[in-house]
C-alpha positions, 0 to 999 in steps of 0.5 A, a space after each residue: 460270487 459268494 464267499 464261503 463262511 469261515 468257522 473257528 476250530 473248536 480245538 485250537 481257535 484258528 479260523 478255518 474254511 469248510 474243508 476243516 483242518 487236521 485239528 478237527 477234520 470233517 468226514 470225507 464221503 467216498 473219497 480216495 487218496 490222491 497218493 495211493 488210491 485207497 478209500 479214505 476212512 479217516 481224514 488223517 489218512 497217511 500212506 507211504 507215498 504221502 509220508 515221504 512228501 510231508 513238509 510241515 509240522 504243527 508247533 501246537 499239536 505235532 501233527 504233520 501235513 503236506 501244506 501249511 493251511 492244514 495246521 494250526 501253527 505250521 512250521 516247515 520241516 528241515 530235510 537232512 
């Protein structure tokens, strides 16, 4: 099994896989959101259902994500 090459993010320098991460997302081709079913026009797509499930914030740039692997310096969001 071939190992996918890792690349460095041009924005934060973090090593990322082929799917990219939120600093420099790759263009999605005809993908729909798993949460709302809409066509994803932007890799940073955020719908209401997804927004309620956000769990991580990037300590570097402030972006939000559902999982830590999509952020440069992820930190778990403390829920009240």
